[in-house]
N, C-alpha and C positions, 0 to 999 in steps of 0.2 A: 572457524573457517566455514563450517556448514551453514551457519546463520548468514554469513556474508554472501555465500554463493546463492542460497535460497532467496535472500532479499534482493540480490541483483537480478536474479531470474524473474522474480515477481515484478520488480520495477520495469523490466523490459517488456514483459507480457502485458502489464497494465497500460503502458504507453503505446504499444503497437497493436494489441488485440482487444484492449478494454476489458480484460479479464485477468484472473490470477492463476498462476501455475500451482500454487499451494495455498492452503487456507490460513494457517496461523501467521506466517510472516506477511501474508497479503494484507492482513488487518493493520499491521504496523506501517506498511508502505502506504496504504490508503489514508491512514490518519495523517502521515507526514505530507502527502500530496494535498489533502484538504486544508491542512494548516498553512501551507505555502500559498494556496489560492485564497486564503482568508474566508473560506466558506465555513463559518462557525457552526452552523446547524449540522451540516454533514460531518464536520470534524467531531463534534460532540457525540454524534450517533456512532461513528466508527470507533472512536476512542473508548466508548463505554462498552 
């Protein structure tokens, strides 16, 4: 439940403020965001 809440909060802050509320789950959200955008270079950087 905590991961779901933190991930949702990070997704909202990334979309609205272009930043993350927390660090660890923010990396997962950013990787998914870059994957959907098909920005392979940015995806590989954030995934690693």
